[in-house]
N, C-alpha and C positions, 0 to 999 in steps of 0.2 A: 504490498501499500506508499506509503513511503517513498520511494521510488517512483510508482505512475506521479506521485504531486508531486514530485524534483523535475521529471520532464516535461509534464505540462507549466511550470514554473519557469521550466527555460526557455520553455518555446516562445511563453508569453513577454518574455524578456526579448527576447529574438523577435518578435513583432513590432512589438516597441523602440527596438531601436534603428529596422527598418524605416518604420512612420518616421523616427525622430531625422532620420536620416532626410526621408523624400517633402517632411514638410524644408531642409532647409535646399532644397534645389526648388521644388518653388518657390518661395521666396525671390531665389533667385532670376527670373524669368514672370515676364509679364505676361499678356496679350497685345497681337499688336492685330489690334481690328483699326480697315480698310487704311493696310499698303498695299503697294500696286510698287511693279516689277518686272521685267520680265525675267526667263533664263537668263539667259547670256550674256547680256547688256543691262547697263543702267540704267534706271530709267529716264525717264523722260525730264525736261524743265515744265515744273508746274509754276503755272501765271500767280501771283502776290494776293493774295484779297487782305482788306481793309486791316481787318480784325485779327491779323498771324503780328508773332512777334519779328521783328526784327534781326535772323542771327542767318549771317553774313558772313566771313571772314576774308579780312584784305592778305592771303593768304599768296606772298612772293613768286610761287611757281619751284622751288628750288627743292627735290629731294631727295635724300641722302640715299645710299645702298642698300642700309635695314633697315628702310623701310620701304624701299620696293618689294625687298623680299621678304617680307609681311605681306603687301599690298598682294601680292602676285599670290604668293602659299593662299591669303586669301579666298582670291578669285574662282582659285583650282573647287573649292567647294563649291559652287555657284550651283541652287538646281538642289542641293543635298537638300531633304526632308528636315521638318524638325521630330525630335525625339526627346520628352520630359529628360533632363537627366541625362539625355547622351554630350558621348564629345567624341566622335568620329562619323566620317564620311556618312555609315550605314543612316546618321543622326545624330544633330545639331539640336542643345536649346542654346541662349542667345550664351552665357559666361562658358558654358563649351565651348560654344564655338571657339570665342574672344583667347581661354587657356591653349587651346589644341594652338592655330596656330601661332602663338606667342611664342610658344613649348616646341615649333617647328624650327622656328631659330635660335632656339636658347635660352629664349629670358622666360620666367618665373610670372606666374599670374594666381591669387587668388582664385579658389571655385565657385564662388559663390560674386552677383555683379553688381551685389553691396558693399563684400571688402572691397569689387576690382573695384571704387568711387571711389575707395581708399588711398589705392596707389598710389605712386609719382607726384607728381604735383598739378593745382587746380590751373586752370588755364583760361582764362577768359574767351569769350567767341570770339571774337575779333581777331586773336591771336592762333587760332583751332588750325592743324595742319594736314594733310593726311598721314598717319597712323595713330593719331592721339583719339581717348576713348570716347565715345559720348554716355552719359547714364540719360532714364528717361523712367518717368510715376507714372506705369501705363495704367497701374491698380488706382490710377486716384491719389490727393495730399503729397505727400511729398519724398516717402519714403521710394528708396533705388528698387529696382526689378524690371531693366535690362537697359543692356551695353550691346553698343554697338561699335564699328573703328570706322575714322573719319578717313572714305576712300580718294575722292576727288573733291577739286575746290572749281566751280566754275567759273567762268571769270568776269562774270557780275558776281561774285561773292558766295553762292550755292554751295551752298555744301548738300555732301552726299557719302554716306555711312553706307556699307555692310555689315548685314548681321545676320540675327537664323530668326528669322518670324514665325511665331506658331501656326500659322494659316500657309504660309508660301516652302516657310522653309532658310536658307542663306540666299538675298536677294538684296538688291544696290533701296536704296529709300533714301526720300531726300528733306532736310530737315523746311524747308519750306513744303510739303506732307501736309495738309491740317495735321490730322494725327498725333506726327511725331511731334512738329511747331509746338502745338498744345502741351503734352506729357515732355516733355525738355526739359532736363534741370541742370545739368553738368559738362563738363567735356576736364579728363587728366588727360596729361600728357608723362606716358610710362617709358618714353624713350630716352 
């Protein structure tokens, strides 16, 4: 009898541990409603509306070799599906995607987007450049729940980023898209 009770107790602890891990990962990526981009090409420039914040960069166009490598590796996964807790080409969640891409370039990031949001140094949106991380509160409020990597800065300052969205997998989106503009929180430079 005592042995059966111990097995039940062990099973309960295992379930609780799995639930705790799943909860931690769930906080790392939020919903990505209204995202748009095609599988292999960046999204088209989206016209700005009066009620969107001006989230543009004055980037000068110079990209280092290490940033080029990170972006090339990130582009390799365009079209990969979304998978809760995923960090392989079989499926990514947002923070699993950033961890994988940076890991392939011998750089270490924390697993959760909320922890990644505290890595490196904070940068003003005006000084954002490719390779920087963008953070979003996709669940409302001010709690980080999504992350993407700045991919390109258009000539007009429009910021495009590559990320793993829950609805379309790894895509390129724009900060001029209403959903991302409204949920944007801040940027971090980890390179």
